[in-house]
N, C-alpha and C positions, 0 to 999 in steps of 0.2 A: 503431777498427778497421773497415774496410770489407770486406764479403764481395763477392766477384765471382761473379756467376752467368753462366757462359758458358765457352767454350773458348778456350784461347790459340791463337795462330797456329801454333805448333809442333804442338800436338795435332791441329789440323785437317789440317796437311800430312802428318803421319804416318798419320792415318786414311785420307786420300785415297791415299797411296802403297800402303798395305795393301790397300785396296779395288781399286786398279788391278792389283796383282799377282794377286789372286784372280780377277778378271775375265779377265785375260790367260790365266792357267793354265786357266780353264774353257773359253775359246774354243779353246785349243790342244788340250785333251782332246777336245773335240767334233770338231775337224778330224782328229785322229788316228783317232777312232772311225770316221768316215766313210771314211777311207782304208783302214782295215783291213777294214771291211765290204765295200768294193769288191774287195779282194783275196780275201776269203773266198768271195764270190759267184763270182769268176773261177775259183777252184780247184774249187768245186762243179760249175760248168759243165764244166770239164775232166774231172773224175771221171765225170760223167754221159756225156760223149762217149766216154771210154775204155770205160766199161761197155757202151755201145751197140755200139761196134765189136767188143769181145770177144764179145758175144752173137751178133752177125752172123757172125763167123768161126766160132763153135761150131755155129751152126745152118744156115748156108748153105754147101754144098760148093763152089759156084761163085763165091764172094766174090772180087772182083778184089783183086790185091795192092796197088793204090793207088786212091785215089778221093777224092771230095769230096762232102760233104752240104751243099748251099748253104742248105737250109731251117734247119738247126741250127747252121751256121756252124763246121764242123770239116772237116779232111781227115785221111787216114791213108796210111801207106806200110808195107808188110809185107816183110820179108826172111826167106826160109827159112834156118834154121840147124840145126846138129846138134851133139850132144856124144857122143863115143864112150864107152860104158860097157861095159867088158869085151867080151863078144861081141855086144853090142847097140849100136845107134845111136839115141840119143834125138833125135827130130826135133820141132822147134817153129818157130813163127813169132814173130819179133820185130817188133811193130807199134808204130810211132810215130804218135801222135795229136797233131795241132796245131790249136789253135783260131785264130780270126781275129785275136785280139789277140796271137798269137805264143807262148802258153803251150804246153808240150809235155809229154806223158806217154808213157812206154814201157810196153807191156804184152806179156806172153808168152802165146801160145796154143799149147797142145800138140795134137798131131794124133792 
């Protein structure tokens, strides 16, 4: 009886296939992570732009109703709106902030 020391062709093929699947899944996970990281960074930039515009409207009485900040890469457009509440009318501004890559956020600034 002879003992074989080594792997059969079938074992090598199965091991290669499993290794290929693991490597492919790893690369796909890395690609998805980079894509999601880009989306998160874009959302953070949008939130920062919206916060800055909100602060400008709250602190600057002469803030124009539309404009663009070329340095930071966003623009805004404000519309005056109101809601009747019993004997009072609640006035506010609906401000749409848009980044250069097309992301938008809507914020509301009370007067």
